[in-house]
ZAMARGU-4260 file (C-alpha; in steps of 0.2 Angstrom, whole numbers, plus 5000, padded with zeros to 4 digits):
<rodrens>
0) 5213/5187/4898 | 5200/5197/4908 | 5200/5191/4926 | 5181/5190/4926 | 5178/5180/4910
5) 5177/5162/4904 | 5190/5159/4890 | 5189/5145/4878 | 5203/5142/4866 | 5204/5130/4851
10) 5187/5121/4853 | 5185/5107/4841 | 5172/5096/4848 | 5159/5089/4835 | 5155/5103/4822
15) 5166/5116/4830 | 5181/5122/4820 | 5195/5128/4832 | 5184/5141/4840 | 5191/5153/4853
20) 5181/5165/4863 | 5179/5175/4879 | 5162/5174/4888 | 5159/5187/4903 | 5155/5179/4920
25) 5140/5183/4930 | 5131/5188/4915 | 5116/5181/4905 | 5124/5175/4889 | 5114/5167/4874
30) 5122/5155/4862 | 5112/5156/4846 | 5114/5151/4828 | 5108/5139/4814 | 5104/5121/4818
35) 5120/5111/4817 | 5131/5126/4820 | 5138/5119/4836 | 5128/5128/4849 | 5126/5112/4860
40) 5144/5106/4856 | 5151/5122/4863 | 5139/5124/4879 | 5137/5106/4884 | 5150/5095/4876
45) 5164/5107/4879 | 5161/5119/4893 | 5150/5109/4904 | 5159/5092/4900 | 5176/5100/4905
50) 5168/5107/4921 | 5161/5090/4926 | 5178/5082/4922 | 5188/5094/4933 | 5175/5091/4947
55) 5177/5072/4946 | 5196/5074/4945 | 5196/5084/4962 | 5188/5069/4971 | 5197/5056/4980
60) 5202/5040/4971 | 5190/5030/4981 | 5175/5041/4975 | 5181/5042/4957 | 5180/5023/4955
65) 5161/5024/4956 | 5159/5038/4944 | 5171/5032/4930 | 5182/5042/4920 | 5177/5057/4908
70) 5186/5060/4892 | 5193/5077/4890 | 5184/5088/4877 | 5193/5092/4861 | 5199/5109/4866
75) 5216/5117/4869 | 5211/5126/4885 | 5197/5133/4896 | 5201/5146/4909 | 5190/5155/4922
80) 5178/5140/4923 | 5166/5140/4937 | 5157/5124/4945 | 5145/5120/4931 | 5127/5114/4932
85) 5118/5108/4916 | 5099/5110/4915 | 5094/5100/4900 | 5077/5095/4892 | 5075/5078/4899
90) 5062/5069/4911 | 5067/5072/4929 | 5063/5054/4935 | 5054/5038/4929 | 5052/5033/4947
95) 5033/5032/4950 | 5036/5039/4968 | 5043/5055/4961 | 5030/5070/4960 | 5032/5088/4956
100) 5031/5091/4975 | 5045/5079/4979 | 5056/5085/4965 | 5055/5103/4969 | 5056/5099/4988
105) 5040/5109/4991 | 5032/5093/4998 | 5045/5092/5011 | 5041/5109/5017 | 5022/5105/5017
110) 5026/5089/5027 | 5035/5099/5040 | 5021/5113/5040 | 5007/5100/5043 | 5018/5091/5057
115) 5021/5106/5066 | 5005/5116/5064 | 4992/5104/5058 | 4976/5100/5068 | 4973/5081/5068
120) 4955/5074/5066 | 4949/5057/5070 | 4949/5046/5054 | 4933/5038/5060 | 4923/5052/5068
125) 4930/5067/5059 | 4932/5075/5076 | 4947/5085/5082 | 4959/5074/5091 | 4962/5077/5110
130) 4976/5070/5121 | 4972/5054/5130 | 4976/5051/5148 | 4981/5034/5156 | 4963/5033/5164
135) 4955/5034/5147 | 4967/5021/5139 | 4963/5009/5153 | 4944/5012/5151 | 4946/5008/5132
140) 4956/4992/5136 | 4942/4986/5148 | 4930/4987/5134 | 4938/4972/5126 | 4930/4955/5128
145) 4933/4948/5145 | 4946/4935/5145 | 4956/4943/5131 | 4975/4940/5133 | 4985/4956/5130
150) 5003/4961/5132 | 5007/4979/5138 | 5023/4986/5129 | 5033/5002/5130 | 5038/5005/5112
155) 5055/5013/5113 | 5061/5012/5095 | 5050/5012/5080 | 5057/5010/5062 | 5075/5017/5066
160) 5092/5011/5062 | 5105/5007/5075 | 5110/4993/5088 | 5102/5002/5103 | 5113/4993/5116
165) 5110/5008/5128 | 5091/5005/5126 | 5092/4987/5132 | 5105/4991/5146 | 5093/5005/5153
170) 5078/4993/5152 | 5087/4980/5161 | 5093/4992/5175 | 5075/4997/5177 | 5070/4980/5181
175) 5062/4974/5165 | 5065/4956/5159 | 5059/4954/5141 | 5058/4964/5125 | 5049/4962/5108
180) 5062/4965/5095 | 5057/4965/5077 | 5042/4954/5081 | 5052/4941/5092 | 5052/4940/5111
185) 5069/4940/5119 | 5076/4939/5137 | 5085/4956/5140 | 5100/4946/5145 | 5101/4937/5128
190) 5097/4951/5115 | 5106/4947/5099 | 5117/4960/5090 | 5106/4970/5079 | 5111/4976/5062
195) 5117/4994/5063 | 5110/4998/5045 | 5093/4990/5046 | 5077/4998/5053 | 5071/4990/5070
200) 5056/4990/5081 | 5059/4988/5100 | 5046/4987/5113 | 5049/4983/5132 | 5036/4970/5138
205) 5029/4978/5154 | 5016/4965/5158 | 5006/4950/5151 | 4988/4948/5158 | 4970/4943/5154
210) 4957/4957/5153 | 4946/4956/5168 | 4937/4970/5177 | 4945/4965/5194 | 4962/4968/5187
215) 4959/4986/5183 | 4972/4992/5196 | 4986/4980/5189 | 4981/4986/5171 | 4982/5004/5176
220) 4999/5002/5184 | 5006/4993/5169 | 4999/5006/5157 | 5006/5020/5167 | 5023/5011/5168
225) 5024/5009/5149 | 5019/5028/5147 | 5033/5033/5158 | 5045/5022/5150 | 5040/5027/5132
230) 5037/5045/5134 | 5018/5045/5134 | 5015/5030/5122 | 5009/5013/5126 | 5007/4998/5114
235) 4995/4984/5117 | 4996/4967/5108 | 4979/4959/5108 | 4979/4940/5105 | 4965/4937/5093
240) 4963/4922/5081 | 4980/4915/5084 | 4989/4932/5080 | 4993/4948/5089 | 4984/4963/5085
245) 4993/4979/5089 | 4985/4994/5097 | 4994/5011/5099 | 4988/5023/5112 | 4996/5040/5116
250) 4994/5052/5130 | 4997/5065/5117 | 4983/5062/5104 | 4967/5052/5105 | 4949/5053/5099
255) 4937/5057/5114 | 4922/5049/5105 | 4928/5032/5098 | 4945/5031/5107 | 4956/5030/5091
260) 4974/5035/5095 | 4984/5046/5084 | 5003/5044/5082 | 5014/5059/5087 | 5014/5071/5072
265) 5030/5069/5063 | 5035/5074/5045 | 5036/5055/5040 | 5018/5053/5044 | 5015/5063/5028
270) 5028/5054/5018 | 5021/5042/5005 | 5039/5035/5003 | 5040/5030/5021 | 5031/5015/5029
275) 5026/5026/5043 | 5016/5037/5031 | 5012/5027/5016 | 4995/5019/5013 | 4996/5001/5018
280) 4985/4995/5003 | 4995/5003/4989 | 5012/5006/4997 | 5011/5025/4994 | 5009/5023/4975
285) 4991/5029/4975 | 4986/5015/4963 | 4984/4996/4964 | 4985/4983/4951 | 4968/4975/4948
290) 4964/4960/4936 | 4952/4965/4922 | 4940/4951/4918 | 4938/4956/4900 | 4957/4953/4898
295) 4956/4935/4904 | 4945/4928/4891 | 4950/4925/4873 | 4938/4921/4859 | 4920/4918/4866
300) 4918/4904/4854 | 4933/4894/4861 | 4930/4881/4875 | 4940/4880/4891 | 4950/4866/4884
305) 4954/4875/4869 | 4961/4890/4878 | 4946/4902/4882 | 4954/4907/4898 | 4970/4915/4892
310) 4981/4913/4908 | 4978/4894/4907 | 4981/4893/4888 | 4977/4875/4883 | 4976/4868/4901
315) 4985/4852/4906 | 4992/4843/4921 | 4983/4848/4938 | 4971/4860/4929 | 4965/4847/4916
320) 4965/4832/4928 | 4958/4840/4944 | 4952/4858/4944 | 4942/4858/4928 | 4933/4841/4931
325) 4929/4846/4949 | 4922/4863/4944 | 4912/4856/4929 | 4904/4843/4940 | 4899/4856/4954
330) 4892/4869/4941 | 4886/4856/4928 | 4895/4862/4913 | 4904/4853/4899 | 4922/4861/4897
335) 4921/4856/4878 | 4907/4869/4875 | 4911/4887/4869 | 4914/4899/4883 | 4899/4909/4878
340) 4887/4894/4880 | 4893/4890/4898 | 4880/4894/4912 | 4883/4912/4919 | 4886/4905/4937
345) 4899/4893/4930 | 4908/4907/4921 | 4907/4918/4937 | 4914/4904/4948 | 4929/4900/4936
350) 4934/4918/4936 | 4929/4924/4954 | 4929/4908/4964 | 4917/4897/4973 | 4914/4908/4988
355) 4909/4898/5003 | 4905/4882/4993 | 4918/4869/4994 | 4922/4859/4978 | 4925/4841/4977
360) 4941/4839/4966 | 4947/4822/4960 | 4965/4817/4960 | 4975/4804/4952 | 4993/4802/4959
365) 4999/4785/4952 | 4991/4771/4963 | 4982/4784/4974 | 4966/4790/4968 | 4952/4799/4976
370) 4944/4816/4980 | 4947/4831/4991 | 4937/4845/4996 | 4943/4863/4995 | 4937/4881/4990
375) 4941/4887/4973 | 4949/4904/4973 | 4946/4909/4955 | 4957/4915/4941 | 4956/4933/4947
380) 4961/4930/4965 | 4974/4918/4959 | 4983/4931/4948 | 4982/4945/4961 | 4989/4933/4974
385) 5003/4927/4963 | 5007/4946/4958 | 5007/4951/4976 | 5018/4936/4982 | 5031/4934/4968
390) 5048/4942/4969 | 5051/4938/4950 | 5050/4952/4938 | 5047/4940/4924 | 5032/4933/4933
395) 5025/4950/4936 | 5028/4955/4918 | 5018/4940/4912 | 5003/4944/4924 | 5004/4962/4920
400) 4995/4959/4903 | 4979/4954/4913 | 4979/4969/4925 | 4977/4988/4925 | 4981/5002/4937
405) 4967/5008/4947 | 4965/5022/4960 | 4968/5014/4977 | 4951/5010/4985 | 4959/5013/5002
410) 4967/5030/5000 | 4958/5036/4984 | 4974/5040/4976 | 4980/5051/4990 | 4995/5039/4993
415) 4995/5042/5012 | 4988/5032/5027 | 4973/5037/5037 | 4982/5048/5049 | 4992/5057/5036
420) 4975/5061/5027 | 4967/5066/5043 | 4977/5082/5048 | 4971/5098/5042 | 4977/5116/5040
425) 4964/5129/5034 | 4952/5115/5033 | 4962/5106/5020 | 4972/5090/5022 | 4989/5089/5013
430) 4982/5076/5001 | 4969/5089/4995 | 4982/5103/4994 | 4994/5094/4982 | 4979/5090/4970
435) 4977/5109/4967 | 4986/5118/4953 | 5001/5128/4959 | 4993/5145/4956 | 4978/5139/4968
440) 4990/5133/4981 | 4999/5149/4981 | 4983/5158/4984 | 4978/5146/4998 | 4995/5148/5007
445) 4993/5167/5006 | 4976/5165/5015 | 4982/5155/5030 | 4981/5166/5046 | 4997/5167/5056
450) 4998/5174/5073 | 5008/5191/5072 | 5005/5193/5054 | 4991/5202/5044 | 4984/5195/5028
455) 4985/5206/5013 | 4970/5218/5010 | 4956/5209/5001 | 4962/5191/5005 | 4949/5181/5015
460) 4956/5171/5029 | 4955/5152/5027 | 4945/5143/5040 | 4953/5137/5056 | 4963/5144/5071
465) 4978/5155/5066 | 4994/5145/5064 | 5008/5148/5077 | 5019/5162/5069 | 5036/5156/5076
470) 5034/5139/5069 | 5023/5141/5054 | 5029/5158/5048 | 5047/5153/5041 | 5040/5137/5033
475) 5026/5146/5025 | 5038/5159/5018 | 5049/5146/5010 | 5034/5137/5002 | 5027/5153/4995
480) 5043/5158/4988 | 5046/5141/4979 | 5028/5141/4973 | 5032/5158/4966 | 5047/5152/4957
485) 5037/5139/4948 | 5024/5151/4943 | 5037/5163/4936 | 5043/5149/4924 | 5025/5146/4918
490) 5021/5131/4928 | 5007/5137/4938 | 4995/5125/4930 | 5004/5109/4937 | 4999/5100/4953
495) 5011/5095/4966 | 5004/5077/4965 | 5008/5076/4946 | 5020/5061/4943 | 5037/5067/4937
500) 5037/5054/4924 | 5023/5062/4915 | 5032/5079/4913 | 5038/5085/4896 | 5056/5089/4893
505) 5053/5107/4894 | 5042/5106/4910 | 5056/5096/4918 | 5069/5109/4913 | 5059/5123/4920
510) 5056/5113/4936 | 5075/5111/4939 | 5077/5129/4935 | 5065/5134/4948 | 5073/5122/4961
515) 5090/5129/4957 | 5084/5147/4961 | 5077/5141/4977 | 5094/5133/4982 | 5102/5151/4981
520) 5119/5144/4975 | 5132/5158/4971 | 5146/5158/4959 | 5139/5144/4948 | 5139/5142/4929
525) 5122/5137/4924 | 5120/5130/4906 | 5102/5128/4899 | 5095/5121/4883 | 5081/5131/4875
530) 5071/5135/4891 | 5057/5144/4881 | 5052/5129/4871 | 5033/5124/4875 | 5031/5141/4884
535) 5017/5153/4880 | 5023/5169/4874 | 5014/5178/4888 | 5024/5169/4901 | 5041/5172/4892
540) 5044/5188/4902 | 5043/5178/4918 | 5055/5165/4912 | 5067/5179/4907 | 5065/5187/4924
545) 5069/5170/4932 | 5085/5169/4922 | 5090/5187/4927 | 5087/5182/4946 | 5098/5168/4944
550) 5111/5180/4937 | 5109/5193/4950 | 5112/5180/4964 | 5130/5180/4957 | 5130/5166/4944
555) 5134/5165/4926 | 5120/5159/4915 | 5123/5152/4898 | 5108/5148/4887 | 5107/5139/4871
560) 5092/5148/4863 | 5083/5153/4847 | 5069/5164/4854 | 5071/5182/4849 | 5065/5190/4865
565) 5078/5180/4875 | 5092/5185/4863 | 5087/5203/4865 | 5087/5202/4884 | 5104/5194/4885
570) 5119/5204/4891 | 5130/5195/4879 | 5126/5185/4863 | 5137/5171/4855 | 5131/5169/4837
575) 5138/5153/4829 | 5138/5149/4810 | 5148/5149/4794 | 5158/5165/4794
</rodrens>
């Protein structure tokens, strides 16, 4: 046996008939042959399967119990086997939160770039954000209505896991008495034991007071104390309408025009998979479920009592005895008439509610009869509320038939909250960059001015101040390199915002291939399944260059392929078939 070869003896998996062969390592090897000749049986069901089995056997017994046992392929022996990675043609992920950007990890580098080198703009005024001193914070608070009750807090922990005993001990030593922990007020001497594995929000209560002009000094002292305790951040809880409204102020970033405070720029501000960065309305999905009125009504010739309103069916119980009679009297219609003959205001009220008008509903509960007045929310609002509040997948699937996905009205499909959408580099927010094709993003990244670096000849600099070279330079190089890998495998037409669930098997395979090149692993056996499928012939040479780059890193590349160009470029060919 050659010391630098993968040796297979007596392979009999599926269509293979006691095949033995020697495959050179650190070479580009193509396995080809007629359909049904056993190409995939050799590459995936024998070589890759044995590599996975040996890897799992090397793990501890505790780890193996979660992975299950893998059967040994029908082969006498395999020698010289490297750690194996299979890159097959299958969809990367069905998770609606997975995008091309997240799967390739390019979006992670973009988040880091925007957090370290981005310029924040006010979401309201569209002006650059400036740092906000304590005097300006106090001035902003004194604009509240006189008599407003507020609490001044030092937010020490925001959305982090741990028990934080040291945080409470230090606050107690510094003379503080109470803390707001996950929305509840506790005496610092009686803090319950927090779960180590759950996210917590902890704020030390510095002062409770009523906003009055004569209390400016006290308010100023409390704000400065909170800023010192929380490293330049203060949280104000304003009591309004029976609930607390939170305002976050920062010495670091604030709009000088309208007073809007900006959180400290962190990568999680740009993550739609984090509650700190996701749009509050759509939860980071970019779409919301909305009821479609046309899906609620069956045949227009049916009456309400015959099931014209589909979610109601043929109404009975509370609907028939109270809701329908009350609405019929208020809007003067006969529920036995066809839907199409009802007055327009009655149809609108049934579906969209009574607005500010209270309806007089009858009730009959045994010996108790009478009327009660209440607003009617409408079928549309009722379905949306039930969909939002239920934890039952069965109920959601029932309500889904009356709803459709629409771009989120709050974020416009960008998935991010207002602060994540308001940071720019080269005049572009991150949400606009990921909507562009990869080829355009690559050109945009190449036009960003960086201190200490010169742009290529003929490239026009993007607007904005030069990015700091020590911070932005390494991140930009990583982003450009990974974008280049995607371009080289013929995927420069994709956008980073494209949902991973919508990718074809070939696109998914080439994305994984580009990601593996970016990982720069060495000494690995890569096994690919017809990577040229779906690729235009003019892009095939780029794919072949990528496979060779993977080989030149010190890896073995085994490709199941029919493409003639790929076969001709291979270092070694395994041709299977009747012989």
